[in-house]
N, C-alpha and C positions, 0 to 999 in steps of 0.2 A: 504494500499500499504506499502510495506517494502522499505526503502532506504538503499541501500549499497554504502559506500562512499569507494573509493580506494585509500589508501595512500601508496605510494612506491617511489622509486628513491631517489637519493641522491643529486639531483640539481647541478651536476658538472658544468654547464652553469652559476651558481652563485657562483662558488668558488671565493674568500676562505671562503666567509661568509657561504656557506652551504657546508654540508658534509654528511657522512653516519649518525652521530649521530644529526645533526641538519639540516634537509632537507629544502628546500625553503619554504615550505608550514607553517613551524613552526617560521619563521622570524617575529618579531613583527616591521615591517617598514611601514604598512598602518596606516590610521586612520579612525575611525568610525565618526559617525555623531556628536558625543559630542567632537570629538578632541583627543580621547585616542588612542594610539597606539594598534595595533591588528594583527594578523597574518591571512593569508589566510585560513587556518583552521577555525578559529575563525569567519572569515567573512562569509564563506560559511554555516558553521554550524549555525550561526544568522539568515542568510536569508531562510534556510531551515524551521527554527523554525517559522520564521515570515510567510512563506507561508503555515503553517499548518501542516509541515511534521515533526513528533515528534518520528516516530518508526524507528530509524537509527541504521545500524550497520557498524562498521567500519572494513575493510579488510586491514592488514598491516603486517609489519614484526616485529620480536622481538626488533629491534633497535629503532623503533618509538613508540612502545606501550605505554612507560611510557610519551612521550611527548604528545602522543594523550590525554591520561587521565588528565595530569596537565593543558592542554589548554581548553578542553572542558568539563571535569569533569570525577570524578573517576567512576561513575556509567554507562558511555557510554558502549555499549556492543561491544566489540572487538572479532575478530577472527583473530588469528595469523598463517601466513603462516609458515610451517617447513623451507622452503627455497624459495628462489626467482625463480619463473618459468613463468614469464610474466601474462598477464591478464586472460587467459583462465583458468589456474588452480586456480588462486586466486578467481575469481567469482564463479567458480564451488565450491569451498569450503565455501565460504560464503552462497552460496544457499543451501548447504547441512547442514550448521549451522542452517539456518532458518527453514528446514524441519524438523532435527531430534531434534533440542536444543530448538527452539522457537514456534514449534507448528503449522508452516505454512502448509497448505494443498495444493493439485495439483493447484488449481485453484487461489491461491493467487498471487498477482501481485507483482514484485520486480523491482525497477528502479536502475540501477548502474550509478554512475558518478564520476568523478574525485574529490578528496577532495580540488582542488586549484584553479577552474577557476575564472576569474575577470568578473563578469557579473551582470546585472540590476536583481532587483527582480523578473521581469517578466519571466525571464529563469527557476527559481525555481516553479513559479506558473504553467508554462507550464508542468512540470511533470504529472499534474492531466491529461492533454490531452494524454500524452502517456499512462498512465494507462486506459483510455477510450479505445484507439485503441485496447490494449490487453484484456481487461474485455469483450469487444463486439465481440471478435472473428474476428476482421476486419485483424489481422496479428499476425504471432508467434513472431516476433521480431519488437519492435518500436524504432526508433531512433530520437535524436533531431539533427536537422540540422541548422547550422548558416548561416544566410545570409552574405556572403563574402563582406568585405569592400575593398579588393583589390586581386588581383590574386598572388598567392605565391607557391612556390613548398614544402613548410614546411608542408602542411596539406593533409589529405585525404580527397576526395569530395564523395559526394552522388549525384547521379543524379536521380531526380524524374520521375516519369512518367506523362507526362503532360496530358493524357487521362484517369487517373484513380484516381479521387478524392475521399476521404472519408469525410462525413458529420456527425457528432455526437453531442450529447448534452453533455455537461462537466459542471456538478453542474449549475450554473445560466448563463451559456453562450453557444453560438455554438461554436464548435471546428472544425477543419478541418485538414486532413493529406492527403498525397498522396502515393501510392504504390512507392516502389523503383524499378528504371529500371535497374541501375547498379552501380557499385563502380569504383573510379580511385584513386589509391594510388599515392600521391606525383606526380603529372605530373609536366611538366617544366612549366614555366611561360607562355609561348606561348599558350601551350594546355589549361592551367587553365584559361587563359583570354577567350578562345573560348566557354569552357564548362560553364563559367559563364554568358557570352553574349547570347550564342545561346541554351543552354541545362537547364538553371535556376540551375545550380550546387551549391551544399551547403556545407560548411564545416563539415566534421565529428568532433564532438567534444568529441566523448568518451562516450555518454549517452546512454543506451540501457534498453529497458523494456521487460520483459518476464514473463510468468507464471512460479512458482517456479517449479511446476512438469515438465514442458517442458524442463527446464534445468537439471533436475534429470534424465529425459529421455535420454539426450545427454551423460550426466556423465556416465549411465548405459552401453552405447556403448563403453566406453573406460576402464572401472574397474568394478569389482564386489564388491558389498557392500550392508550392511543391516544396518548399523548404521553411525553415524557421525565420529566414531573413525577409521572404515575401511576406510573411505574416506581420513582421516587424514594420516593413515598409509601408504595408497597407494599413496600419493601425489607425491612421487618422480617418479611415474610411468605415470603421465600425460604428455602430450607433453608440451615442452616449446614454447608456441606459443600464440598469441595475440586472444582475444576473437572474433575479426572482422574475422580472418582466419578461425578459428576452427568453429564458430557458425554462425555469421551473414551472412557470404558470403554462407554458405552452406544452409541458410534456405529458404524454398519455399515461404514463403509469409513475406516480410518485408515492413515496412512502416515508413514515416519520417513526423515528425512535425516540420514546420520552425519556428525559433526564429529569429526575425528581431530585432536587439538590441546589446548593447555593449557586447563583448565577447572578452577575451583577454588571452592568455598564457603568464603569467608573469614568463617567465622562463629563460629570459636573461636580464643581466644589461640594456641594451638600453630600453626595455619594461618596466622594473620594475621601472626605473629611472622617467618616465613619470607619476607615481603615488606616488613618494615619495616626500612629501612635503618640507622637510629640504634638503638643499644642502650639509650641513654638520652634521656629528654626531660623538662626541668624541673630543678628544684633536686635534683640526684641526685650522690651519689658512690658508685661502682662499683669494686670493687677487681679487680685483674687476675686474681685467682683465681676470680672468678665468671664460670665459661665457659659461653658461650651462654645469658646470661640478659639479658633485657629489663627495664628499669625506667622506669615513666611516672608523673610526680608533677605533678599540677596544683595542689597545695598551696602555700603561700607558706613553710611550714618544710621543713627539707632532709630528703631520705630518704637513709639510708646503708645499703648492701647489700654485705655482705663474706662470699666464701667459699661463695656459693650457686650451684649449676650447673643448668643445664637448667631455669630458673625464669622466670617472670612476675611482677613486682612493680607494683601500679597502685594510686596514691592520689590519691583525688578527694574531693569534697565530698560526694559520695554513699555512699563507703565505701572500704575498703581491701582488695585482694586481696593475697595471696602464695600461689603455686601452682607445683607442678612442672608443666611445660608439657603433658604428655601427660595428666596427671590434670585439667587446666583445662576439657578438654571436657564435665566431669561437673559444672560450676559449678551449673547449672540445679537439679540435684538437692539439692545442698547448701544452696543459697540459699532454696529453697521460697518462701514467701510473705513472707520477710524484707526483701526489697527495697522499700523507700519511695519515696513520689513524688521527682522530681528536685528536688535542692536548689539547684542553678544551672540558669539556662535563657537563652541568648540569643535575643533576638526582633529584627524588623527594626527596631523602634524603640529598642532598646536591650537591657537585660538585667536579671534580677533573682536576689537570693539569698533562700533561704529561712532566715530567723534562728531561728524556732521552730515547732513544730509541736505542738500540744496537743490531746488529746480528753477529754471529761468523761463522768462517770457519766450524766449526762440525755441523753447522744447526740449532744450538740453538739460542735463543732470548732473550733479557732481555728488561723489560720496567721498568722504576722508574716513580711512580705517587706520587702526593701530594693530599690527600684526606681531604676534609672538610665534615664531618657530623654535620648536624643540630642538637640543643638538643632537644630530644624527637623523633627524627627520627632513623631508622635503614636501615642497608643494609641487603638485604633479605638473609635466611637461603640457602645456595647453595654449590655446590662442582663443581670442574673442572676435566676433563679427561685428559687434555693434558699439564696442568701447575702446578707448586708450586708457593706460595707466602710467603713472608714475611711482616708482619705488624708491624711497630715500632710507638710507640704513642709518638707524640711531645707535644701535649697540650691537655687540658682537660680530662674529665673523662668518662668511659662508661663502658658497659658489653659485653665481648667477649664470644661468644659461639664456641666451637670445639667438634665436635662429641658427642652433647647432654650434655656437662658439660659447666657450665657457669664459667667465670672468670672475676676477676676485670680488668679494661683496665685505665691506669693512666701514666703519663708522664713517660718515660724510660721503660714501657713495651713493651717486644719483643714477637710477636707470630709466630710460623711457621706452615705454612698450606702444607701439602703434596697432591700431587695428590689423589682426591678422598675423602678428607677430608670435612666433612660438617662443615660450618663456617658462623658467622653472627657477626655484631656489632651494639650495640645499644648507642646512645650518650646520657649521663646524662645531661651534658652541652657541648657546642659547642666543638667538638673533631677533632683535626689535627693529621694525620698520615702518614707515608711514607710507600708506598706499592711497593715492588719489586718483578714483575712477571719473572718466569724463567721456559721457556719450549721451544717446536719446533713450537707451532702454537698458537700466543697469539691474540686470537680474541674474539670478545664480544659473538660468539655463542657457545663458550666453557663454558658459564656460565649455569649450571642446577639447575634452582630455585627449592626449595623444598617448601618454605612458606615465604610470606612477611610479613604477619600480627605477630606483636611482641608476642600479648596475646597467639597465637597458637604456636608460636616457644618455648616459656616457657613452655608450656604444654608438650613439648617433652623432657624438660632438667631437669637436676638436679638443685635442688635450691641452691641458695649462702647460705654460712655460714653466722650468725649473723654479725661476724667481717668483712666479705667482704662487707656486705652491708652497714656497718658503714663507710668503706673507700670510697665507691661512694657517700656518703652522703643520696642520695635519689634518688632512680631508676626512681621514678614516677609510680609505679606499684601497 
């Protein structure tokens, strides 16, 4: 069985702690059995491995790929969406990767699930039941359905057929599933109550199982392809639609396996705070009269909260939130388009701070960043199509690459990078530099990466002279 983990979304409802670069699933605010902090990604990955699922592929976007590798390992298999187009295109691309790149055959079973559910270990063990439903030919699509703990209009519902139960052997136990009668997407609370009490309705938690070949056949109805590259190049032609609407609700035979245990979407401050053990993080003073209030402060300046109850206070470089916990679920509506690009971002090579972001009347933009590159690490060899840059070295030494030519980088060095120029930086010792970006569209998607591995970058370049090597002391190569 192949596992496809879907990692996407910016986690706007957990602003300002989460953003495009630091989505909610990467926030290390939960604790494992040893008391160490872990992220939702790390928790889910660990639970999958514990349940015996090791053949895992992550489908994500370019902004999250580095975070995935940093948190669960550099060797994790990743497929990167060329652009965001909802869950149907993302899952189709992942299935194509399994088929063309990982040697899956038509009858191999794949199970798709979100990368950030909060659930018990049994949830992940039941994935074997989904596989059994598909493997034995009982259905084309098998879903996981969560037994609801309360009626809500936030989720979609699966209504099982009470007269069509499926019995099957799953490893050392007997499993069961039911055919799906119909679906109801986000009903009113009153209707949800009726569905739960009289129809045995289950929450749709976004877990799907199918044969790889079945999905490739569905994909062939949308585009022509004979390779993974064909699918990748035609990605923009796929409908921007959810997997539920495009595949599940059109399938002739759908079954559901019921999960009766803890399952939560920790997507709002109200639900997340229920699982955060510390009431304060960072430089915080919280009065004893502030009952059931959580405060997170990532700034150097102190945050003092006095006499506020049932609230969440979050202060980061991206913004400050002060909200009643129950009202915090509406943050997306109040924030609107006011959320700006991330001001601080960690990368495998170090981190950066946005010092200034300005827009001009002629449509051009300018962003000034302070970058720190850790000793022995390097920024990938890359180029941009819509911006030029100027790098000024403030502290430390390194090796700069410009269009296959190596140069020494030291305090006071200034490097001008035009549109289309290939460039990279390797830090010999911890290196700090100021980066000024100028262009019409200053976005991360404008990074075209050529190579990340420093040894391979060197093979493309002219060697440093002996005197240049002496100036950098030791390149470590």
